[in-house]
Structure formats: C-alpha cells, structure tokens
All heavy atoms as an XYZ file, in Angstrom:
1019
protein
N      95.573    115.379     96.122
C      96.236    114.100     96.208
C      97.695    114.291     95.824
O      98.006    114.924     94.839
C      95.569    113.108     95.254
C      96.212    111.762     95.237
S      95.531    110.648     93.989
C      93.811    110.737     94.322
N      98.549    113.740     96.620
C      99.970    113.791     96.320
C     100.374    112.495     95.620
O      99.924    111.430     95.995
C     100.755    113.965     97.613
C     100.432    115.286     98.307
C     101.156    115.424     99.631
N     100.859    114.377    100.574
C      99.863    114.422    101.468
N      99.055    115.448    101.496
N      99.661    113.440    102.309
N     101.183    112.616     94.606
C     101.603    111.455     93.830
C     103.020    111.100     94.239
O     103.931    111.918     94.132
C     101.548    111.740     92.320
C     100.160    112.226     91.937
C     101.926    110.509     91.528
C     100.084    112.801     90.554
N     103.206    109.875     94.722
C     104.515    109.451     95.199
C     105.463    109.115     94.051
O     106.657    109.231     94.188
C     104.369    108.256     96.137
N     104.933    108.701     92.923
C     105.749    108.331     91.774
C     105.377    109.256     90.618
O     104.217    109.531     90.387
C     105.497    106.850     91.387
C     106.294    106.469     90.164
C     105.832    105.934     92.547
N     106.361    109.720     89.885
C     106.111    110.716     88.850
C     106.051    110.139     87.433
O     105.984    110.896     86.487
C     107.201    111.802     88.902
C     107.217    112.564     90.207
C     105.932    113.339     90.447
O     105.343    113.868     89.514
N     105.491    113.391     91.680
N     106.067    108.832     87.257
C     106.072    108.281     85.897
C     104.712    108.475     85.226
O     103.700    108.714     85.891
C     106.505    106.815     85.901
C     105.506    105.900     86.580
O     104.347    105.837     86.129
O     105.879    105.237     87.558
N     104.668    108.391     83.896
C     103.421    108.640     83.155
C     102.273    107.714     83.549
O     101.129    108.143     83.605
C     103.822    108.430     81.696
C     105.293    108.632     81.659
C     105.806    108.183     83.003
N     102.568    106.447     83.834
C     101.530    105.497     84.226
C     100.893    105.926     85.552
O      99.667    105.893     85.703
C     102.116    104.091     84.351
C     101.083    103.022     84.643
C     101.703    101.647     84.757
O     102.841    101.491     85.201
N     100.956    100.638     84.356
N     101.707    106.353     86.503
C     101.192    106.805     87.793
C     100.353    108.064     87.624
O      99.286    108.195     88.217
C     102.340    107.061     88.764
N     100.822    108.994     86.810
C     100.087    110.233     86.585
C      98.738    109.954     85.920
O      97.723    110.528     86.273
C     100.896    111.197     85.738
C     102.028    111.862     86.516
C     102.459    113.116     85.802
N     102.853    114.254     86.553
C     102.435    114.692     87.731
N     101.553    114.028     88.389
N     102.881    115.794     88.280
N      98.727    109.050     84.943
C      97.490    108.727     84.234
C      96.483    108.058     85.167
O      95.297    108.404     85.156
C      97.783    107.837     83.032
N      96.945    107.114     85.978
C      96.047    106.424     86.900
C      95.541    107.389     87.971
O      94.358    107.371     88.323
C      96.750    105.225     87.536
C      95.895    104.355     88.462
C      94.611    103.899     87.790
C      96.718    103.168     88.950
N      96.397    108.268     88.459
C      95.984    109.260     89.450
C      94.921    110.189     88.873
O      93.901    110.463     89.517
C      97.195    110.086     89.928
O      98.148    109.198     90.506
C      96.789    111.119     90.952
N      95.127    110.666     87.666
C      94.146    111.544     87.022
C      92.830    110.813     86.828
O      91.750    111.378     87.049
C      94.687    112.051     85.692
N      92.911    109.559     86.441
C      91.690    108.775     86.233
C      90.924    108.593     87.538
O      89.701    108.729     87.580
C      92.058    107.422     85.639
C      90.862    106.640     85.234
C      91.184    105.422     84.393
N      89.994    104.607     84.411
C      89.963    103.353     84.788
N      91.074    102.712     85.105
N      88.837    102.693     84.810
N      91.640    108.294     88.628
C      90.995    108.147     89.934
C      90.302    109.445     90.323
O      89.136    109.466     90.697
C      92.011    107.722     91.012
C      92.446    106.271     90.786
C      91.425    107.914     92.416
C      93.617    105.835     91.647
N      91.023    110.540     90.249
C      90.469    111.820     90.671
C      89.253    112.213     89.827
O      88.246    112.670     90.355
C      91.551    112.891     90.608
C      91.145    114.113     91.349
C      90.760    115.290     90.812
C      91.049    114.277     92.758
N      90.439    116.186     91.803
C      90.609    115.588     93.007
C      91.295    113.443     93.847
C      90.399    116.087     94.291
C      91.087    113.936     95.123
C      90.656    115.236     95.334
N      89.321    112.022     88.516
C      88.225    112.400     87.624
C      87.008    111.480     87.743
O      85.894    111.898     87.462
C      88.700    112.443     86.175
C      89.652    113.587     85.930
O      89.550    114.636     86.546
N      90.599    113.374     85.038
N      87.231    110.241     88.161
C      86.134    109.282     88.287
C      85.402    109.400     89.613
O      84.289    108.907     89.759
C      86.672    107.855     88.138
N      86.001    110.077     90.567
C      85.460    110.096     91.916
C      84.113    110.802     91.970
O      83.953    111.878     91.417
C      86.447    110.766     92.870
C      86.482    110.095     94.197
C      87.166    108.924     94.348
C      85.787    110.623     95.262
C      87.174    108.285     95.567
C      85.786    109.991     96.475
C      86.485    108.820     96.634
N      83.140    110.192     92.651
C      81.793    110.787     92.686
C      81.756    112.093     93.483
O      82.197    112.144     94.619
C      80.940    109.706     93.362
C      81.899    108.870     94.126
C      83.215    108.942     93.385
N      81.225    113.119     92.877
C      81.117    114.428     93.512
C      80.209    114.352     94.743
O      80.358    115.115     95.681
C      80.583    115.462     92.499
C      80.400    116.818     93.134
C      81.525    115.560     91.312
N      79.285    113.399     94.755
C      78.348    113.259     95.866
C      79.003    112.706     97.126
O      78.351    112.556     98.142
C      77.197    112.349     95.449
N      80.283    112.424     97.073
C      80.992    111.889     98.229
C      82.055    112.880     98.701
O      83.251    112.602     98.662
C      81.645    110.544     97.875
C      80.673    109.466     97.477
C      79.778    109.070     98.619
O      80.187    108.998     99.759
N      78.515    108.833     98.314
N      81.672    114.073     99.177
C      82.665    115.089     99.519
C      83.605    114.678    100.648
O      84.778    115.031    100.635
C      81.822    116.310     99.903
C      80.487    115.774    100.253
C      80.309    114.537     99.412
N      83.126    113.917    101.609
C      84.001    113.509    102.716
C      85.112    112.599    102.211
O      86.272    112.741    102.598
C      83.189    112.811    103.798
N      84.760    111.676    101.325
C      85.778    110.774    100.799
C      86.700    111.490     99.817
O      87.877    111.181     99.730
C      85.142    109.536    100.178
C      84.657    108.572    101.214
C      83.311    108.365    101.404
C      85.554    107.893    102.015
C      82.854    107.492    102.376
C      85.116    107.022    102.991
C      83.760    106.818    103.178
N      86.174    112.444     99.094
C      87.026    113.233     98.204
C      88.071    113.997     99.022
O      89.228    114.085     98.628
C      86.184    114.191     97.370
N      87.663    114.537    100.158
C      88.612    115.234    101.032
C      89.661    114.264    101.560
O      90.856    114.565    101.565
C      87.853    115.906    102.189
C      88.737    116.614    103.176
C      89.415    117.800    102.558
C      90.185    118.570    103.617
N      91.030    119.601    103.042
N      89.227    113.094    102.005
C      90.148    112.083    102.502
C      91.113    111.648    101.406
O      92.318    111.524    101.637
C      89.365    110.886    103.036
C      90.139    109.760    103.703
C      90.977    110.262    104.870
C      89.194    108.666    104.159
N      90.608    111.453    100.214
C      91.452    111.075     99.085
C      92.516    112.135     98.839
O      93.668    111.823     98.561
C      90.598    110.871     97.833
C      91.303    110.414     96.565
C      91.931    109.045     96.754
C      90.331    110.392     95.405
N      92.136    113.391     98.976
C      93.078    114.480     98.767
C      94.184    114.546     99.807
O      95.230    115.130     99.567
N      93.977    113.943    100.966
C      94.983    113.954    102.029
C      95.996    112.819    101.913
O      97.046    112.860    102.531
C      94.303    113.872    103.398
C      93.395    115.030    103.771
C      92.691    114.735    105.086
C      94.170    116.329    103.841
N      95.652    111.805    101.142
C      96.515    110.629    101.031
C      97.557    110.785     99.937
O      97.314    111.437     98.931
C      95.680    109.388    100.710
C      94.735    108.876    101.778
C      93.925    107.709    101.220
C      95.476    108.453    103.014
N      98.682    110.159    100.142
C      99.641    109.981     99.062
C      99.178    108.780     98.250
O      98.766    107.772     98.814
C     101.040    109.693     99.609
C     101.707    110.915    100.192
O     101.386    112.035     99.764
O     102.554    110.751    101.085
N      99.230    108.897     96.950
C      98.909    107.769     96.077
C     100.213    107.229     95.518
O     101.019    107.984     94.974
C      98.003    108.204     94.921
C      97.774    107.155     93.836
C      97.044    105.940     94.391
C      97.021    107.744     92.675
N     100.406    105.947     95.676
C     101.587    105.296     95.132
C     101.148    104.187     94.191
O     100.442    103.262     94.587
C     102.439    104.723     96.261
C     103.748    104.142     95.785
C     104.626    103.689     96.929
O     104.507    104.235     98.040
O     105.444    102.777     96.693
N     101.528    104.307     92.941
C     101.271    103.269     91.947
C     102.447    102.317     92.028
O     103.592    102.720     91.826
C     101.115    103.889     90.546
C     100.945    102.805     89.500
C      99.944    104.861     90.526
N     102.159    101.063     92.364
C     103.238    100.136     92.683
C     102.854     98.699     92.362
O     101.674     98.329     92.428
C     103.619    100.242     94.176
O     104.663     99.319     94.469
C     102.437     99.977     95.083
N     103.850     97.899     92.055
C     103.674     96.463     91.855
C     103.813     95.711     93.180
O     103.659     94.489     93.216
C     104.728     95.940     90.863
C     104.680     96.576     89.504
C     103.472     96.150     88.698
O     102.850     95.130     88.960
N     103.116     96.956     87.722
N     104.095     96.413     94.270
C     104.350     95.766     95.558
C     103.097     95.199     96.222
O     103.204     94.416     97.158
C     105.051     96.741     96.502
C     106.459     97.074     96.048
C     107.166     98.029     96.979
O     106.751     98.158     98.147
O     108.141     98.650     96.531
N     101.917     95.608     95.768
C     100.669     95.028     96.268
C      99.972     94.362     95.095
O     100.079     94.824     93.958
C      99.753     96.090     96.925
C     100.398     96.658     98.176
C      99.387     97.197     95.960
N      99.261     93.267     95.337
C      98.616     92.583     94.212
C      97.392     93.322     93.670
O      97.057     93.172     92.502
C      98.225     91.225     94.796
C      98.183     91.431     96.272
C      99.151     92.524     96.586
N      96.716     94.105     94.500
C      95.491     94.792     94.083
C      95.592     96.267     94.460
O      96.067     97.073     93.694
C      94.258     94.139     94.727
O      94.407     94.151     96.152
C      94.071     92.706     94.266
N      95.122     96.581     95.648
C      95.209     97.924     96.217
C      95.235     97.766     97.725
O      94.797     96.741     98.261
C      94.025     98.790     95.790
N      95.745     98.777     98.406
C      95.845     98.707     99.864
C      96.077    100.107    100.406
O      96.440    101.023     99.659
C      97.002     97.796    100.278
N      95.863    100.241    101.696
C      96.303    101.434    102.406
C      97.286    100.972    103.462
O      97.135     99.893    104.033
C      95.136    102.226    103.042
C      94.365    102.995    102.002
C      94.218    101.344    103.841
N      98.304    101.778    103.673
C      99.305    101.416    104.666
C      98.775    101.701    106.054
O      97.881    102.531    106.240
C     100.610    102.196    104.431
O     100.338    103.599    104.523
C     101.212    101.860    103.077
N      99.319    101.023    107.037
C      98.934    101.235    108.426
C      99.708    102.408    109.000
O     100.782    102.759    108.525
C      99.203     99.975    109.246
C      98.437     98.721    108.810
C      98.852     97.535    109.661
C      96.943     98.935    108.896
N      99.152    103.035    110.024
C      99.811    104.162    110.680
C      99.054    105.450    110.451
O      98.037    105.499    109.753
N      99.554    106.518    111.051
C      98.876    107.809    110.987
C      98.943    108.443    109.607
O      98.049    109.181    109.223
C      99.468    108.760    112.030
C      99.246    108.345    113.482
C      99.956    109.303    114.427
C      97.767    108.269    113.804
N     100.005    108.196    108.870
C     100.174    108.772    107.536
C      99.925    107.706    106.480
O     100.838    107.279    105.772
C     101.579    109.365    107.381
C     101.815    110.525    108.308
O     100.866    111.299    108.529
O     102.935    110.670    108.812
N      98.690    107.270    106.378
C      98.351    106.195    105.450
C      98.562    106.633    104.007
O      98.309    107.774    103.643
C      96.899    105.758    105.659
N      99.055    105.686    103.208
C      99.229    105.896    101.779
C      98.319    104.926    101.045
O      98.137    103.797    101.476
C     100.679    105.641    101.360
C     101.660    106.645    101.888
C     103.114    106.293    101.519
N     103.512    105.046    102.182
C     103.990    103.972    101.554
N     104.170    103.975    100.251
N     104.316    102.893    102.226
N      97.780    105.383     99.928
C      96.961    104.537     99.074
C      97.880    103.918     98.028
O      98.538    104.635     97.272
C      95.863    105.363     98.401
C      95.002    104.657     97.362
C      94.251    103.482     97.969
C      94.033    105.646     96.736
N      97.948    102.605     98.004
C      98.786    101.864     97.061
C      97.871    101.191     96.038
O      96.904    100.526     96.417
C      99.609    100.797     97.786
C     100.380    101.242     99.025
C     101.047    100.045     99.697
C     101.402    102.302     98.675
N      98.170    101.372     94.772
C      97.355    100.775     93.715
C      98.271    100.089     92.712
O      99.214    100.701     92.209
C      96.488    101.835     92.992
C      95.671    101.193     91.878
C      95.578    102.566     93.970
N      97.977     98.831     92.439
C      98.722     98.093     91.427
C      98.151     98.464     90.060
O      96.962     98.234     89.797
C      98.597     96.590     91.668
C      99.406     95.780     90.683
O      99.261     95.942     89.480
N     100.237     94.906     91.201
N      98.955     99.042     89.169
C      98.436     99.493     87.877
C      97.950     98.349     86.994
O      96.992     98.525     86.232
C      99.620    100.224     87.249
C     100.824     99.624     87.899
C     100.396     99.283     89.301
N      98.578     97.195     87.098
C      98.142     96.049     86.296
C      96.766     95.567     86.749
O      95.918     95.222     85.928
C      99.156     94.909     86.378
C     100.500     95.285     85.779
O     100.538     96.185     84.910
O     101.517     94.694     86.197
N      96.542     95.541     88.067
C      95.231     95.165     88.585
C      94.180     96.175     88.144
O      93.097     95.789     87.698
C      95.260     95.077     90.118
C      93.926     94.723     90.699
C      93.529     93.399     90.797
C      93.054     95.713     91.125
C      92.275     93.068     91.309
C      91.807     95.389     91.636
C      91.419     94.070     91.724
N      94.489     97.453     88.274
C      93.541     98.495     87.880
C      93.199     98.385     86.396
O      92.028     98.503     86.013
C      94.104     99.877     88.202
N      94.200     98.127     85.579
C      93.957     98.005     84.138
C      93.102     96.779     83.817
O      92.211     96.836     82.977
C      95.284     97.926     83.388
C      95.130     97.884     81.887
C      96.472     97.880     81.165
O      97.431     98.474     81.671
O      96.532     97.263     80.081
N      93.357     95.680     84.499
C      92.640     94.436     84.212
C      91.225     94.402     84.795
O      90.317     93.865     84.174
C      93.437     93.244     84.747
N      91.037     94.970     85.985
C      89.770     94.797     86.692
C      88.966     96.078     86.875
O      87.807     96.016     87.285
C      90.015     94.156     88.056
C      90.609     92.798     87.963
N      89.880     91.687     87.604
C      91.883     92.365     88.148
C      90.672     90.626     87.592
N      91.892     91.019     87.917
N      89.564     97.208     86.607
C      88.863     98.492     86.795
C      88.796     99.229     85.468
O      89.232    100.370     85.332
C      89.563     99.331     87.862
S      89.620     98.543     89.464
N      88.230     98.564     84.486
C      88.141     99.149     83.147
C      87.147    100.307     83.098
O      87.264    101.188     82.264
C      87.775     98.066     82.134
C      88.877     97.017     81.971
C      88.476     95.888     81.043
N      87.351     95.108     81.519
C      87.441     94.116     82.406
N      88.610     93.806     82.919
N      86.370     93.461     82.791
N      86.177    100.298     84.011
C      85.204    101.390     84.055
C      85.503    102.294     85.247
O      86.137    101.875     86.223
C      83.778    100.849     84.196
O      83.652    100.216     85.484
C      83.438     99.869     83.086
N      85.024    103.530     85.161
C      85.190    104.453     86.280
C      84.480    103.947     87.522
O      84.976    104.101     88.637
C      84.673    105.846     85.913
C      85.590    106.580     84.959
O      86.721    106.113     84.715
O      85.173    107.646     84.456
N      83.327    103.312     87.352
C      82.583    102.798     88.501
C      83.402    101.763     89.267
O      83.441    101.777     90.499
C      81.256    102.200     88.045
N      84.067    100.873     88.560
C      84.896     99.860     89.219
C      86.082    100.504     89.922
O      86.433    100.121     91.043
C      85.372     98.823     88.197
N      86.697    101.485     89.287
C      87.832    102.170     89.900
C      87.399    102.913     91.159
O      88.097    102.882     92.178
C      88.468    103.134     88.892
C      89.753    103.820     89.335
C      90.852    102.809     89.646
C      90.213    104.795     88.259
N      86.256    103.539     91.109
C      85.729    104.243     92.288
C      85.496    103.260     93.429
O      85.842    103.538     94.582
C      84.436    105.005     91.928
C      83.659    105.409     93.170
C      84.773    106.228     91.090
N      84.925    102.107     93.129
C      84.677    101.120     94.190
C      85.980    100.626     94.798
O      86.070    100.447     96.020
C      83.853     99.953     93.648
C      82.450    100.342     93.251
S      81.452    100.999     94.593
C      80.642     99.510     95.141
N      86.998    100.426     93.983
C      88.300    100.010     94.499
C      88.858    101.060     95.455
O      89.286    100.741     96.565
C      89.276     99.777     93.336
C      90.699     99.384     93.721
C      90.719     97.960     94.272
C      91.630     99.524     92.530
N      88.831    102.314     95.041
C      89.377    103.391     95.869
C      88.514    103.605     97.104
O      89.044    103.762     98.223
C      89.523    104.687     95.045
C      89.908    105.854     95.930
C      90.564    104.491     93.944
N      87.194    103.614     96.952
C      86.325    103.786     98.123
C      86.526    102.663     99.132
O      86.512    102.901    100.348
C      84.855    103.850     97.698
C      84.379    105.173     97.131
C      82.932    105.047     96.657
C      84.513    106.292     98.152
N      86.724    101.456     98.645
C      86.983    100.329     99.545
C      88.193    100.640    100.433
O      88.137    100.471    101.657
C      87.212     99.043     98.739
C      87.656     97.893     99.589
N      86.775     96.954    100.061
C      88.873     97.566    100.074
C      87.451     96.080    100.801
N      88.728     96.432    100.808
N      89.266    101.091     99.822
C      90.468    101.399    100.594
C      90.254    102.601    101.516
O      90.737    102.624    102.651
C      91.663    101.620     99.667
C      92.051    100.405     98.844
C      92.300     99.147     99.667
O      92.731     99.245    100.832
O      92.052     98.043     99.135
N      89.524    103.602    101.055
C      89.265    104.774    101.902
C      88.410    104.412    103.111
O      88.577    105.009    104.185
C      88.591    105.877    101.081
C      89.474    106.552    100.035
C      88.675    107.603     99.283
C      90.716    107.159    100.658
N      87.498    103.455    102.956
C      86.719    103.010    104.110
C      87.623    102.424    105.189
O      87.361    102.600    106.377
C      85.660    101.987    103.692
C      84.341    102.606    103.353
C      83.845    102.824    102.095
C      83.360    103.095    104.259
N      82.607    103.422    102.183
C      82.286    103.587    103.503
C      83.281    103.158    105.648
C      81.145    104.141    104.089
C      82.138    103.705    106.226
C      81.108    104.189    105.448
N      88.687    101.718    104.798
C      89.632    101.209    105.803
C      90.199    102.366    106.628
O      90.309    102.269    107.846
C      90.783    100.445    105.132
C      90.448     99.056    104.723
N      90.144     98.045    105.615
C      90.388     98.485    103.491
C      89.908     96.921    104.964
N      90.048     97.161    103.662
N      90.536    103.457    105.967
C      91.070    104.632    106.665
C      89.985    105.259    107.529
O      90.195    105.539    108.715
C      91.640    105.666    105.668
C      92.117    106.918    106.397
C      92.787    105.056    104.860
N      88.811    105.480    106.952
C      87.725    106.143    107.668
C      87.273    105.359    108.896
O      86.904    105.956    109.913
C      86.541    106.369    106.724
N      87.316    104.046    108.828
C      86.888    103.211    109.950
C      87.997    102.967    110.971
O      87.792    102.280    111.968
C      86.344    101.873    109.436
C      85.060    101.987    108.615
C      84.689    100.637    108.009
C      83.914    102.532    109.473
N      89.171    103.523    110.723
C      90.255    103.424    111.691
C      91.101    102.177    111.596
O      91.968    101.956    112.442
N      90.893    101.364    110.573
C      91.669    100.127    110.451
C      93.157    100.411    110.304
O      93.980     99.587    110.685
C      91.184     99.293    109.263
C      89.739     98.946    109.352
N      89.022     98.534    108.257
C      88.864     98.965    110.388
C      87.767     98.298    108.617
N      87.650     98.556    109.905
N      93.514    101.543    109.762
C      94.924    101.871    109.539
C      95.592    102.429    110.797
O      96.810    102.494    110.860
C      95.074    102.894    108.396
O      94.359    104.086    108.736
C      94.546    102.324    107.097
N      94.795    102.853    111.779
C      95.352    103.430    112.998
C      95.238    102.521    114.208
O      96.018    102.620    115.142
C      94.630    104.749    113.335
C      94.808    105.828    112.321
C      94.128    107.133    112.751
N      92.856    106.979    113.432
C      91.665    106.907    112.828
N      91.595    106.950    111.513
N      90.569    106.782    113.520
N      94.245    101.656    114.224
C      93.963    100.846    115.406
C      94.830     99.596    115.529
O      94.922     99.024    116.599
C      92.487    100.421    115.398
C      91.475    101.564    115.494
C      90.057    101.028    115.336
C      91.625    102.295    116.815
N      95.435     99.198    114.443
C      96.167     97.935    114.437
C      97.584     98.141    113.913
O      97.779     98.854    112.944
C      95.456     96.898    113.555
C      94.037     96.648    113.996
C      92.987     97.367    113.443
C      93.760     95.713    114.973
C      91.678     97.148    113.859
C      92.455     95.489    115.391
C      91.425     96.213    114.831
O      90.140     96.001    115.242
N      98.541     97.498    114.571
C      99.913     97.536    114.060
C     100.052     96.613    112.860
O     100.851     96.854    111.969
C     100.899     97.118    115.158
C     101.037     98.140    116.256
C     102.069     97.722    117.286
O     102.975     96.924    116.951
O     101.961     98.198    118.419
N      99.292     95.528    112.885
C      99.302     94.561    111.790
C      97.962     93.837    111.804
O      97.499     93.416    112.849
C     100.453     93.584    111.964
C     100.573     92.576    110.859
C     101.884     91.797    111.001
N     102.028     90.826    109.973
C     102.489     91.066    108.763
N     102.857     92.270    108.437
N     102.608     90.100    107.880
N      97.342     93.711    110.648
C      96.086     92.990    110.546
C      96.343     91.523    110.225
O      97.227     91.198    109.432
C      95.214     93.577    109.438
C      94.670     94.973    109.630
C      93.900     95.412    108.388
C      93.782     95.047    110.850
N      95.571     90.642    110.837
C      95.635     89.238    110.458
C      94.816     89.060    109.178
O      93.945     89.889    108.870
C      95.048     88.334    111.562
O      93.644     88.587    111.666
C      95.732     88.577    112.909
N      95.058     88.011    108.437
C      94.224     87.759    107.252
C      92.736     87.658    107.608
O      91.890     88.137    106.853
C      94.766     86.430    106.708
C      96.198     86.423    107.148
C      96.189     87.075    108.512
N      92.409     87.074    108.753
C      91.004     86.956    109.160
C      90.400     88.333    109.441
O      89.253     88.607    109.051
C      90.883     86.062    110.392
N      91.140     89.194    110.132
C      90.639     90.541    110.392
C      90.421     91.292    109.076
O      89.391     91.943    108.889
C      91.626     91.330    111.262
C      91.664     90.912    112.700
C      92.798     91.594    113.442
O      93.922     91.699    112.938
N      92.513     92.042    114.652
N      91.394     91.221    108.186
C      91.278     91.926    106.919
C      90.083     91.409    106.118
O      89.334     92.183    105.527
C      92.568     91.812    106.107
C      92.575     92.776    104.951
O      92.486     93.988    105.144
N      92.649     92.253    103.742
N      89.884     90.094    106.102
C      88.749     89.509    105.391
C      87.428     90.016    105.980
O      86.522     90.403    105.245
C      88.814     87.983    105.442
C      87.639     87.320    104.808
C      86.614     86.691    105.443
C      87.344     87.235    103.419
N      85.706     86.219    104.531
C      86.122     86.536    103.284
C      87.994     87.681    102.270
C      85.546     86.277    102.047
C      87.412     87.425    101.034
C      86.211     86.726    100.921
N      87.332     90.034    107.302
C      86.106     90.513    107.954
C      85.862     91.988    107.627
O      84.742     92.383    107.289
C      86.192     90.305    109.465
N      86.897     92.800    107.725
C      86.767     94.220    107.392
C      86.354     94.391    105.930
O      85.495     95.212    105.604
C      88.073     94.975    107.647
C      88.452     95.084    109.098
C      89.786     95.167    109.454
C      87.505     95.104    110.112
C      90.157     95.291    110.781
C      87.859     95.221    111.442
C      89.194     95.313    111.780
N      86.984     93.626    105.043
C      86.651     93.716    103.619
C      85.182     93.367    103.371
O      84.507     94.034    102.583
C      87.543     92.786    102.795
C      88.944     93.322    102.577
O      89.226     94.470    102.984
O      89.767     92.585    102.013
N      84.694     92.322    104.019
C      83.291     91.924    103.835
C      82.355     93.042    104.260
O      81.378     93.353    103.552
C      82.991     90.659    104.627
S      83.782     89.173    103.963
N      82.614     93.649    105.412
C      81.759     94.734    105.896
C      81.810     95.941    104.970
O      80.774     96.536    104.649
C      82.164     95.139    107.313
C      81.903     94.095    108.392
C      82.540     94.513    109.703
C      80.418     93.857    108.556
N      83.001     96.291    104.548
C      83.161     97.442    103.656
C      82.468     97.192    102.325
O      81.729     98.046    101.826
C      84.655     97.773    103.457
C      85.235     98.349    104.750
C      84.861     98.727    102.282
C      86.752     98.452    104.753
N      82.684     96.027    101.750
C      82.061     95.718    100.459
C      80.539     95.714    100.564
O      79.847     96.194     99.656
C      82.567     94.388     99.921
C      84.034     94.445     99.544
O      84.636     95.503     99.494
N      84.617     93.281     99.305
N      80.006     95.197    101.662
C      78.551     95.195    101.850
C      78.031     96.634    101.917
O      77.015     96.960    101.288
C      78.181     94.426    103.118
N      78.707     97.490    102.661
C      78.282     98.890    102.765
C      78.348     99.590    101.404
O      77.458    100.363    101.053
C      79.138     99.639    103.787
C      78.803     99.306    105.214
C      77.374     99.675    105.562
O      76.883    100.748    105.234
N      76.684     98.770    106.238
N      79.413     99.333    100.669
C      79.546     99.961     99.352
C      78.451     99.476     98.397
O      77.925    100.268     97.602
C      80.932     99.696     98.770
C      82.064    100.489     99.396
C      83.412     99.996     98.886
C      81.894    101.984     99.124
N      78.105     98.204     98.473
C      77.051     97.680     97.594
C      75.681     98.233     97.976
O      74.818     98.377     97.112
C      77.054     96.152     97.616
S      78.481     95.450     96.746
N      75.486     98.559     99.247
C      74.243     99.219     99.661
C      74.231    100.657     99.164
O      73.222    101.153     98.669
C      74.086     99.162    101.198
C      73.793     97.731    101.639
C      72.989    100.117    101.679
C      73.882     97.515    103.132
N      75.365    101.318     99.272
C      75.467    102.719     98.864
C      75.401    102.880     97.349
O      74.844    103.851     96.845
C      76.778    103.301     99.397
C      76.884    104.787     99.325
C      78.110    105.290    100.065
O      78.990    104.540    100.472
N      78.180    106.595    100.221
N      75.999    101.943     96.612
C      76.041    101.981     95.151
C      75.536    100.633     94.615
O      76.332     99.804     94.173
C      77.469    102.236     94.655
C      78.068    103.529     95.100
C      78.861    103.598     96.238
C      77.843    104.696     94.387
C      79.418    104.796     96.651
C      78.392    105.904     94.784
C      79.184    105.952     95.928
N      74.207    100.401     94.637
C      73.688     99.069     94.314
C      73.599     98.726     92.827
O      73.330     97.574     92.482
C      72.283     99.095     94.932
C      71.888    100.531     94.897
C      73.170    101.304     95.107
N      73.866     99.679     91.950
C      73.712     99.383     90.517
C      74.793     98.418     90.034
O      75.863     98.289     90.624
C      73.748    100.683     89.705
C      75.034    101.441     89.900
O      75.180    102.121     90.940
O      75.914    101.325     89.033
N      74.483     97.745     88.947
C      75.368     96.700     88.419
C      76.751     97.226     88.041
O      77.749     96.521     88.204
C      74.717     96.033     87.208
N      76.843     98.450     87.564
C      78.141     98.999     87.166
C      79.085     99.114     88.358
O      80.284     98.855     88.237
C      77.952    100.372     86.520
N      78.550     99.492     89.518
C      79.398     99.653     90.700
C      79.686     98.328     91.398
O      80.780     98.134     91.925
C      78.763    100.649     91.678
C      78.947    102.063     91.261
N      78.005    102.727     90.504
C      79.966    102.928     91.472
C      78.447    103.958     90.274
N      79.632    104.105     90.840
N      78.741     97.416     91.408
C      78.957     96.147     92.120
C      79.719     95.121     91.281
O      80.141     94.094     91.803
C      77.617     95.547     92.576
O      76.790     95.301     91.433
C      76.898     96.471     93.554
N      79.907     95.402     90.010
C      80.569     94.450     89.110
C      81.956     94.026     89.615
O      82.307     92.839     89.560
C      80.702     95.029     87.710
C      81.428     94.062     86.758
C      81.492     94.589     85.358
N      80.115     94.672     84.874
C      79.666     95.626     84.070
N      80.464     96.562     83.636
N      78.417     95.632     83.680
N      82.745     94.964     90.105
C      84.097     94.632     90.576
C      84.038     93.518     91.619
O      84.771     92.536     91.526
C      84.795     95.865     91.151
C      86.181     95.631     91.745
C      87.186     95.260     90.651
C      86.648     96.839     92.525
N      83.146     93.649     92.600
C      83.055     92.654     93.662
C      82.474     91.345     93.134
O      82.923     90.266     93.532
C      82.202     93.173     94.819
C      82.752     94.449     95.429
C      81.900     95.474     95.776
C      84.101     94.612     95.654
C      82.388     96.644     96.339
C      84.603     95.784     96.213
C      83.747     96.786     96.561
N      81.499     91.418     92.239
C      80.926     90.203     91.677
C      81.946     89.423     90.858
O      81.920     88.200     90.831
C      79.689     90.522     90.829
C      78.489     90.933     91.687
C      77.215     91.164     90.874
N      77.287     92.462     90.182
C      77.364     92.622     88.871
N      77.372     91.597     88.067
N      77.419     93.835     88.336
N      82.845     90.126     90.187
C      83.872     89.450     89.370
C      85.006     88.878     90.227
O      85.597     87.869     89.867
C      84.437     90.412     88.337
C      83.469     90.737     87.227
C      84.041     91.714     86.214
O      85.187     92.207     86.403
O      83.334     92.021     85.239
N      85.324     89.542     91.335
C      86.486     89.122     92.126
C      86.184     88.079     93.200
O      87.073     87.351     93.612
C      87.134     90.343     92.789
C      87.786     91.333     91.840
C      88.328     92.525     92.607
C      88.885     90.668     91.024
N      84.943     88.045     93.676
C      84.596     87.131     94.761
C      83.626     86.083     94.274
O      82.638     86.390     93.628
C      83.950     87.910     95.929
C      84.878     88.917     96.559
C      84.793     90.271     96.233
C      85.850     88.519     97.469
C      85.637     91.212     96.804
C      86.708     89.440     98.043
C      86.599     90.780     97.710
O      87.438     91.703     98.265
N      83.914     84.845     94.606
C      83.044     83.731     94.216
C      81.730     83.803     94.974
O      81.662     84.255     96.080
C      83.738     82.408     94.494
C-alpha cells in the first residue's frame, strides 16, 4: 500500500488497516496493496476515487469515531474495495446518489453474508437505520 500523506496520523491509520486485514482474503489484500491510501478530511467517511488509478480515501475522524475495532475497520475498507472489484470505479464517470446507494446496499449485504458475526456487522448496524 502506498501512503499519499506522510503525517503520523496517516501512518498510524495505514498500519492499523494493514494489520487488521483478514489473511483469509488474499485477493482483497492484493487489491489493497495496489491502491494509494489517502487519509483526508475531504470525504465524510471513506471512498474510492473513480478512474483506472483508484485511490482509497479515509477520513481519520470517521475511522476513529466509528471503527474502534479492527472488525469495523476491515468492513469499512472491504466495502470500498468491493466498489473497485465490481468495477464501479471504472464503469462510471460519475455516480448518482441513487446508484451509489444501490451499490452500497449490495456490497453491505454481501459483506454481512461473508462476515455475519456481530463484531463485523456492527458498523453497518450503527450507521444505517
């Protein structure tokens, strides 16, 4: 994983993401290693940029407030990686809010099937009514 910002907060969050990542997900670990990670206040939660060279953007305040456990942090990162894996970052020049919502619902459902325990699903249960 390449780190776009070199400050201590970015380095700490990057190390935490990498160390929390499930070893049983080698394809996503490889994908994570290809992305640039940018710790930024420019997104409210987390996102991946559109285009061929997608970057993973993570808001450190959101991660600190809502991803207190490694399981929650993994779900946040896996959610964004699914957007890349499913081609959402390459197929569209710009997503509408409705498209993004639909994609998010499908991704979250798949992640909850893959990781059904309470520790992993907690992030989604806390964020969505």
